[in-house]
N, C-alpha and C positions, 0 to 999 in steps of 0.2 A: 458340887465342885464346878466352878465356872471355867470358861475358856481361857487358856493362856497362849499368847503368841510368842513363839520361840523364833527370834529374829536374827538373821545374818546382819549384824550391826556394821560389819566392814562396808557393806553395800549401802548403808545408811549414812555413816559418818563421812566416808570418803567424798561422795559428791557434794555433800553439804559444805565440807571444808573448801572445796574448789569454788562453789558458788559464792561463798563469803570472802573470797580472796580479793584483795585490793592491791593494785600496783600504783606506785607513784614514781614518775620520772622526774628526778630533781634537776638533772642536766644530762649531757651526753655520756657521762662516765658513771652516773649513779642512779640506780633504780632500787627502790625498797618494796618489799612485799609484806603485807600484814593481813591478818584475818580478824574480823569482828566476831570474837568468840560469843559475845552476848547474842548477836543476831543468829549465829549458828545454833546456839542452844534453843532459841525460840523456834527456829525452823524444825529442829529435831523433835521438840515437844509437840509441835503442831502435827507433824507426820505421824507420830505415835498415837496421838489422840484421834486422828482421822482413821487410822487402821483399827483402833479399838472400837470405835463407833460402828464402822462399816462391817467389821467381822464379829461384832457383839462379844467382845472379850473383856475380861475383868482384870487381867494382869499381863505383863510382858517380861520376857527374859531376853536380854541383849547378849549375843555371842560374838566374841572377837577372836581373830586368828592369833595364835601364840607363836613364839620362836621355835626353831629346831623342828621343822616339819618332818614327821615320821616317814613321809614318802621319799625323802632324800636318801634314806638308807636303802630303799628299793631301787632307786635310780637317781644318781647324782645330778642328772640333767633336768629333773623335775623343777619347773619354775625357776631354773637357774638364770633365765634372762629377765626375771621380774624382781630384781633386787634394788630398784631405784628408791630414792627417798620418798616418804609420804608427803602429801601436800602440807603447807603451813597450816597449823591449827588442828591437824588430825590428832596428834597426841594430847593436846590440851582438851579437845572435845571428848576424846576417849576417856581421859582421866575424870572428866566431869560426869560422864555416864556411870562410871563405877561408884561415884559418890551419890548419885541421884536415882539410879535404877538397879534392879537385880541384874547384874552383869557377870559374865563368865569369860575367862581366858584360861585355857589349859595349855601348858607347855607341850609342844609337839603336835598340837591339833589345829587344823583350819577351822574357821567358824562353822562351815557346813558340816564338819565332822561332829561338832558339839550338838548341832541341831539334830543330826541323825541319831546320836547316842541317847539323847534324852527325849526325843519326840517320835522316834520310829514306832510304827504300829505293829504289834504282833499279838497272836491269840492269847499268850500268857499274860500280857499286860492289860489288855482290854480297855485301852484308853478311850475308845470311841472317838469323838471329835473334841476332846477336852484340850488337846495340844495341837496347835496349828503351826506348821513350819512356814515362815514368811521370808521369802528371798526373791531375788530377781534373776537367779541362775537356774537355767533349765536342767543342769546336771543334778540338781537336788531331787529330780523325779526318779533317780535311782534308789531313793529311800521310800519304803512303803509307809503310808500314813496320810494325814490330812495336810494339804498344801494351799498356800496362796502365793502365786507368782505375781509380783506387782508390775512386772513388765509385760505379762501375757494375759493375765486373768482380769476380768471386769471387776470394778470396785465391789467388795463384799463377797465375791465368789470364793468358795472353798471346794477344792477338788480332793477326792480320795484316790490315791494310787495304790492298788492292791499289790500284794507281794509278787505275783507272776509278772505283772507289768513293770514293776520296779526292777526286777531281775532282767527283764527283756531290755530295758533302757540301759542297764549296766553293761550287758553284753554288746549292745549296739555301740556304746561309747568305747568299749574295748576294741571293737573292729575299726571304727572310724577315727579313733584317736582324738586328740584335742591339742591343736598347735598352740593355743593360748596358754595351756598348762605345761606344754613341753613333752608330751608323749605322742608317738607317731601312729599308733595303731597298726593295722595291717596294710601294707603297701597297696595303693590303687583302690582301696575300699572307701567310698564316701558314704554319706547318710543314706542315700537311696539304695546303694549296693548292700549296706549293712542290714537295712530293713528287709530287703528281699531275701538275704541269706537266712534270716531268723523267722521268716514268714512260715507259718504252719507248725512251728515248734511249740509243744504243749507243756514243756517242763524245762527247768534250768539245765538238767542233764542233757536234754536234746539240744538246747541252745549252745551249751559249752562244746558239745561234739561238733556242731557246725562251725563254731569259732575256731577251734583247734584245726579242723580240717582245712579251713581257708588259709590260716597262717602257714600250715605245712605245704599247701598247694602253691603258695607264693615263695617257697624256699626257706621259710623260717621254721621255728620249732615250737613245741608246746610250751617250753620255758619262756619264749618270747611272748606267747599269748598270755601266760600267767603273769608276767611282769606288767603288761599293759592292763590286765584285769585288776591287779592290785592297785595300780595307780589311779584307775578310773573309779574305784570303789569308795563311796562315801560311807563312813562308819555307821553302824546301826547299834541298837541295843545288844549288848553282849560282845561287842568288838573290842572292848578294853578290859583288861584284867586289873582290877583295882588293887589286888594284893601284890602282883609282880610289877605293876606300873608299866605294863607292856601292851602294845597294840596287837590284837589277834589278826594277822593278815588273812585276807580272803583266801579260801581254799576251794578248789573245784568240788562239785557234788560227786559223791561216791557212786 
């Protein structure tokens, strides 16, 4: 079995659509915007070919965000400020991807949730380095497995994130929050503070105890900590019940 790149395609299609955007000012009252879809397709193919060569992969799976994000049921404020229209050409390029590549869009799931569900590493699956998650989002380090971050890693580099470190990053995100995604975390706790609070913890149970303790110390509750942890959690293998069609929300360690 060769390597398969499981790619956050939102982060691929969106910027390409913007780069291929063309504006024409006809006069003071009329400006038209168009996208050269053919050029966008060529750019996307070139990017995929480069990744496949650099990462020595034989196949790709493109993952797209679907409607009705499951996190909105956890907190209605999640990404509520990010509902603007997609750039011109985004939908046309996405549609072309589905006709040209192995592409996935699951209703209720973000693209990185799909990556986590199908490419997370666990002892039972034994995937080794056959599945590589390709993204430009550091939040994906909350998922154990093999990663290539095209914003941080050198070309061709593949990093393995073990389970404990994935859990640590998840707990850090829970503490520090993410303003971009619309959850606040624990008041007054930034990246350095979160890292220091988790320093020395050798299990998820120890980390969760530290997280809850800090939320309570700041006048909040364990429920507040749990809500933030669920919002910060990128789904992994086993997080989706295919029979009931429901997401299994993150639960604290016993």
